[in-house]
C-alpha positions as semicolon CSV with decimal commas, in nm:
position;residue;x (nm);y (nm);z (nm)
1;M;1,824;-0,291;-2,820
2;I;1,901;0,078;-2,758
3;A;2,059;0,286;-3,054
4;T;2,408;0,397;-2,919
5;S;2,768;0,284;-2,982
6;E;2,846;0,415;-2,616
7;P;2,863;0,184;-2,308
8;P;2,630;0,272;-2,032
9;S;2,778;0,502;-1,748
10;I;2,700;0,491;-1,378
11;L;2,421;0,820;-1,303
12;T;2,440;0,998;-0,983
13;E;2,225;1,233;-0,829
14;H;2,435;1,519;-1,025
15;D;2,275;1,378;-1,354
16;A;1,933;1,434;-1,226
17;G;1,893;1,714;-1,466
18;D;1,963;1,502;-1,766
19;V;1,732;1,241;-1,619
20;A;1,473;1,529;-1,615
21;D;1,546;1,614;-1,972
22;L;1,484;1,252;-2,072
23;Y;1,149;1,229;-1,886
24;A;1,043;1,520;-2,063
25;R;1,100;1,355;-2,377
26;C;0,891;1,057;-2,245
27;T;0,600;1,241;-2,126
28;D;0,349;0,971;-2,294
29;Y;0,451;0,718;-2,013
30;F;0,386;0,962;-1,751
31;M;0,081;1,075;-1,844
32;L;-0,015;0,718;-1,853
33;Q;0,099;0,640;-1,497
34;D;0,055;0,927;-1,313
35;G;-0,168;1,167;-1,533
36;E;0,089;1,451;-1,565
37;P;0,424;1,505;-1,683
38;A;0,746;1,409;-1,441
39;T;0,910;1,704;-1,300
40;L;1,284;1,755;-1,185
41;A;1,177;1,652;-0,846
42;D;1,061;1,311;-0,995
43;A;1,391;1,263;-1,165
44;I;1,585;1,334;-0,820
45;D;1,333;1,049;-0,646
46;L;1,459;0,819;-0,894
47;F;1,812;0,825;-0,712
48;R;1,664;0,778;-0,351
49;D;1,338;0,578;-0,385
50;V;1,430;0,210;-0,266
51;P;1,247;-0,022;-0,068
52;D;1,227;0,038;0,303
53;E;1,502;-0,255;0,370
54;K;1,722;-0,130;0,131
55;S;1,925;0,194;0,085
56;S;2,022;0,376;-0,210
57;T;2,388;0,225;-0,201
58;D;2,205;-0,094;-0,318
59;Q;2,095;0,064;-0,606
60;I;2,262;0,112;-0,936
61;L;2,156;0,383;-1,220
62;M;2,295;0,308;-1,564
63;G;2,250;0,582;-1,830
64;W;2,290;0,559;-2,221
65;R;2,397;0,848;-2,416
66;D;2,435;0,955;-2,740
67;E;2,553;1,273;-2,939
68;N;2,206;1,417;-2,822
69;G;2,238;1,345;-2,450
70;L;2,095;1,096;-2,232
71;I;1,856;0,835;-2,408
72;A;1,775;0,570;-2,166
73;V;1,804;0,516;-1,787
74;G;1,793;0,141;-1,611
75;V;1,773;0,125;-1,238
76;I;1,900;-0,205;-1,091
77;L;1,862;-0,304;-0,732
78;R;2,109;-0,557;-0,568
79;D;1,993;-0,834;-0,325
80;Y;1,628;-0,779;-0,408
81;P;1,392;-0,913;-0,307
82;S;1,616;-1,160;-0,177
83;D;2,021;-1,232;-0,157
84;R;2,191;-1,277;-0,505
85;V;1,886;-1,153;-0,711
86;W;1,946;-0,832;-0,918
87;Y;1,610;-0,658;-0,988
88;L;1,544;-0,441;-1,275
89;G;1,336;-0,159;-1,105
90;F;1,302;0,080;-1,390
91;M;1,401;0,131;-1,764
92;I;1,312;0,418;-1,951
93;V;1,424;0,466;-2,328
94;D;1,340;0,782;-2,533
95;S;1,113;0,672;-2,797
96;A;1,349;0,861;-3,076
97;A;1,606;0,565;-2,964
98;R;1,397;0,280;-2,935
99;G;1,409;0,026;-3,206
């Protein structure tokens, strides 16, 4: 469970800087996956990177915040890989908020 009393909000590309800040606090994940820390460009890509047969309008990015800012992001893709299926494509949680 994510340690916050606030409900998630829908994120837009305007939140890319906050996503990049979260990524910076989750460097261990990106070092394991990519061998290097994430960048602002990686955060922007989160809003645009969808399978070829889908569009960014099929994707919902949710963000959880606490008094320190964005602490988690979840990305859901609707009707993927088939109709009426909602796919959790990505989720990352600040290690300080994990429980």
